[in-house]
N, C-alpha and C positions, 0 to 999 in steps of 0.2 A: 559329224563330217558336214561341212558347209555345202550349199547348193552349187557354188562355182567350182569347188573341188570335184564334186560328183560329175559335173558336165565335162570338165577337163579329162577326168579318168575315162568317161565313156568315149570321148573322142580318141583317147589313146588306145583303148581296147579296139575300137573300130579301125584305127590306123594299123594296128598289129594284125588284125584279121585280114584286111586288104593286102598287107604286105606278104602274109603267108600265101594267099591265093595267087598273087602276082609272081611269087617265087616259083610255085608249082607250074603256073601257066608258061613261064619263061623256060622251065625245064622240059616242056613238051607234054605236060599232063593235059588231059581233056578238061572241059569246062566243069563237068560234074565233080571231078576230083578237087578242082580248085575251090568250088563252092563248099564242099565237105570240109576241106582244110580250113576255110574261113570260119565256118560255123564251129568247128572244133576249137580253133584258137579263141573265138569269142567265148565259148563255154568255159574253157580253162581260165580265161581272164576274170569272168564273172565269179567262178568258184574261189579264185584267189582273193578277189575283191570282198566277197561275203565273209571269207575266213578272217581277213584282216579287220574288216568292219566289226565283226563279232568280238574279236580279240580286244579291239579298242574300246568297245562298249562295256565289255566285262571289266576292263581295267579302270574305265571311268567310274563304273558303278562301285568297284572296290574302293576307289578313292573317296567317293561320296559316303560309303558306309564307314570308312575310317574317320571321316570328318564328323559324321553323326555320333560315332562312338566317343570321339574326343570331346564333342560338345556335351554329350551326356555325362562324361566323366567330370568335366568342369562344373556342370550344373549340380552334380552330386556333391562335389567338394564345396561349392557355394552354399548349398543347403546345410551341409555339416557345419560350416563356419557360422551361418546365420543361427542355427540351433544353439551352437556354443555361445554366441553373443547374447541370444535371448536368455539362456540359462544364467549367464553372468549378470545380465541386466536385472533379471528377477531376483538374484541374490543381493545385488546392490540395493534394489528397492526395498527388499526385506530388511536389510541392515539399516537403511535410512529410516524405515518405519520404526524399527526397534530403537534407533538412536533418538528419533523424535519422541517416542514414548518414554524413553529413559529421561530425556530432557524435561518433558512435561511432568513426569513423576517427581523429578527433583524440584521443579518449580512449585508444584502443589505441596510437597513436603515443606518447602521453605515458607510458603504462605500459611500452612497449618501451624508451623512453629510461631510465625508472626501472630496468628490469632491467639495461640495459647499464651504467648508472652503478654499480649495486650489485655487478655481477659482473665488473668489469674485472680484478680481481686474484685472483679466487677460483681459477680454473683453474691459474694459476701457483703459488699457494700449495699447492694440492693436489698438483701435480706435485713441488714441493720436498719435501712431506711424504712422498710415496710413495718418492721416490729416497732421501732421507736421507743424511747424511754417511757416507762409507765407513768412517771410522775409529771410529764409535760401536760399542761392544761390544754383542754380542747381549744382549737383556734376559733377565732371569730368567724361568723358566716361570711362567705365570699360574696362580693357584689356581682352583678350581672356581667360587668365588663371583665372582672377577674375570672369568673366562671368560663367565659368565652375564651380568654387567653389560655387558661389551664386546658380546656378542651382542644385548642389548637396545638398546644405543646404536646399533648398526648397523641394527637393525629400525626404530628411530625415524627415523634419517636416510633410509633407503630409503622409508619411508612418506611423508616430506615430499617427497622428490625425485619419487616416482611419484604424488604427489597422492592418496594414500590417507588423506585427512583429511576426516572428515564433520562437518557442522554440525548440531548438535542445538538445538532451541528448546523452551523451557518457558514456559507462559503465566503472566502476572502479571495477576490479576483485581481488579476493584473489588468492594467489599463494601457491602451484602449481595447485590447483583445477581449477582455472580460472572461478570461480563462481561469478556472478555479485552481488556485495555487495552494491555499491553506484552508483549514476549517477552524472555527472557534467553537468550543464545546460549552454547553450550558446544562445544568441539572434542573430537573423538574420533579416535584413530588406529587404523588397521587394519594387521595384518601381511600378509605375502604370501598367507596362507591365508584371509584375510577375518576373522580373529578380532579383535574390538574390544579395544583396549588402554585401560583406564581411566587417568585422570590419576594416581591414586595409585600406579599400577604403573610409569609411565615418568618422572614428574617428578623422582624422586630421582636418576636417572641423566642425564636430559636437561638439567637446570639446570647441573650442573658442566661439561657439554660445550658450553654456550652454545647449546643448541637451542631453549630456551623462546622467545626472541624470534622465531625463525622460525615457531613455532606461533602465537604472538600475531599476527604479521604476516599470516599467511594468514587467521586468524579475523577480523581487522580488515577485510581486503580483502573477504571474503565477506559480512560484515555489511553493508557499504556497498552491495554489489551486490544483496543480498536486499532491503534497504530501497528501493533504486531500482526493483526489480521490483514491490514492493508499491505504491509510489507511482504507477506506471503503471496499476495496477488501482484507483486511488483508494482504497486501503486505508491510511489514516493511522494506522499502529500503530508505536509506538516499539520499538526493540530495544536492550537493555542488552548492551554488548560489552566484555568484559574487556580491560584493557590493563595491561601490567606496567611497573614502573619501568625495567626494562631497555630496553623499547621507547621509553619517553619520553626516555631519555638516549642512545639510539642515534644518534650523530652522522651516520651514513651513511643509515640508513633514515628517520628521523623527518622531516628536511627534505623528502624526496621525498614521503612520505606526507602531509605538511602541504600540499604543493602539490596533491596529488590531492584532498584534502578541500576545498581552496579552490575547486576547479573544481566541487564538488558542495555548495555552501553551502545549497542548497535542502533538503538532507537534515538540516540542523542540528537541527530539531525532532524528528527521528525516530531519531537515533543518540545513545545515552547511553553515555559511557565510564565503566567501573566499575573501582574499585580496592578492595583490602582496607583496612580501617582501619589496620592496622599499616604497610602500604605507604604509605598517605597520610601517616602521621605521620613516616615515615622519608625522605620525598622531600627531595631537595636543591635547591639554587638552580636547577640546569639543568632538573630535572623540573618544578619550580613554574613556571619561565618558559615551558616548552613547554605546560603545562596552560593558562597564561594566553593563549597564542597560539591554542589551540583555543577557549577561551572567547570571545576577540575575534571569532572567526568564527561564534559563536552556539551552539557545542556545549556540552552540559551534562555534569555528572559525577554519579556515584553511589558511595556507600561500602557495601561489604558486609563479611561476616566481622566484624561488630561484637561486641566483647567487653565494652565499657563504653558504656552509653547516656548517660553524663554527658559530653555533647559540647560542644565550643567552637563554639557556633552562629555567632558573629560571624566566626570564621575560615572556617567552611564556606561562609557566604554570600559572603565575599570571594573564595573560590576557585571560585565558581559550582557548588558541590555542591548539587544540587536534590533528591536522593533519598538516603535511608539505609535499608538493608535490615537489619533486626534479626531474628535468629532468634526464633521464637515462644517457645521455652523461655527464652531470654535475657530477652525482654521480660516474660513472665509471671512469671518468678522474681523480678522486681523489685517485684511487687505485694505490698502488705501492707494490712491493714485497720486504719484509725484511726477510732474513734468510729463504726463501722458504715459507713464510706466507704472505697472503694479508693484507695490512694495509692502512690507510688513511694518506694522506700527512700532515694533520694538527693534526692527532692523531696517531703518529707513534708507540706509546707505547702500543696500544691495537689492537686486531684483528679487521679487517674490519667488520666482522660479529657482533661485539659487538656494532656497532654504533646504529643500530635499537634498540637493547636492552637498550642502554644508554638513548635514547629518550623515550622509553617505561616506564622507571622509573619515568619520569616526566609526564606520561599520554599522550604522543604524539606518534601517529602512522606515519610511513614513507610510502609514496606512490611514487613509481617510475613512472613518467609520460613521455609521448612522447616515449613510447616503440614501436619500429618499426620492430624488427626482433627477431628471436628465440635465436640468440647468446646473445643478451642483456638479455633475460629472464634467460638463464643459469648463466650469471654473477651476475644478481640481486639475484637469489636464493642462490648463494655462499656467499653473504653478508647478507643473512637472512632477506631480505626485504619482507614483507608479502603481500603487495598490489601493483598493477600496473595499469597503464592506458595508452592507446595509440591506434593507428590505427591497431596494430596487434590484439587487442582484440575487436575492433569495432569502426567504425568511428561515429562521431556525426550524429544522425538521427533526422529528424523533427518529432515532435508529429503530429499525425493525425489531419486533419482539424476539424473533429467533436469534438475532445477533446479540441482543441484551442477555438472553439466557446463556449464550455461549461465552459471554464476557462477564458473567456474574461472579462475584468473589466467593470464596469458600463459605460454607454454612457457618453462621455465627460471626462472620468477619465484622459486620457493622455493629452488631449487638455488643461485641467485645470492646468496641471503641467508644461506645456511648458513655457519657459521664453518669454518675449516680443521680437519680432523681432528687430534686431539692425539696425539702419540706418547707411548707409555708409557715412563717413565724406566727 
């Protein structure tokens, strides 16, 4: 009850008491009787006031208790709903884990089948090589250079067999923001002591021995696994993965790898297969057909090692080549000045900045690679090239060992893809 209401009621009670006293006084009663009547009236009013006030308080308290009970009931219902949702969520997570486990198990089984198919005759051929025909005469002693080459070949083979192959990634950035958009992958071998072997050191002996496809195969496998790992983290970054003509024409490996990629079509926007310009020009019918099969699954291609920027754009578009990487020096060496405007030597009639736009009309992005200094960046921006790669933006860095272990192929994968060792005549 509010203060104003209480004051008004008190005034009313006082008015009634005075009214009762005046009534008795008017009727001829003495002063004592009038005062007694006033006090009695006041007492009755206060009694009625207390009774009504207590009734209202009890009623208000009852309403508050009812509200508390309603709130408690709603809270209990909310807790029940939350517990039910948590149980359902736990069940869903369990089902997802089981689903992912089943998916991983299926993939591992597929890879195991791949290994078995690739390695069925390897051990037998290696045994035949080690035994050798008894009637063959002993070979002539090896020269020092030949001994070094044979030792390097064996080092490469052991690095592949023992999975001493590291994956390096170098960023490809957008200009002028320099935000990492893609990565290019590189493979590096390590010998038994941990020393890193650069490609220039081992490719000259690995290629004649047929070891390059095995290196490419491991790189392809790891690129796919790294992209899958990034995709789980919602990092949609593409990776350029080098692929050789030897791998494209490999009648044993390629069909199995095609099957593996077919199971991972969701990665088609993130894995870009890269060939050199000379390799692309030298591809035969089988390699072109296998590239077309990859393109049918949504995978795209890139050309690097560009020596001539006068490209057959229609042919590139038809082959699903979506990127060309041109060395900064190669690209800038083509610049010339005509009437105060930059132009290209083989396209003198158009502005140099229109070259990237010309390729874009065929769905091809230009990436300036081997960018080493800021001056090159300024020149590249003037001809409106939107992407760049080079040590200026980041050197190739090795993937952490833990990630490499998680993306390692099944046991025996590389050994089963190695060609038999060649005997020296």
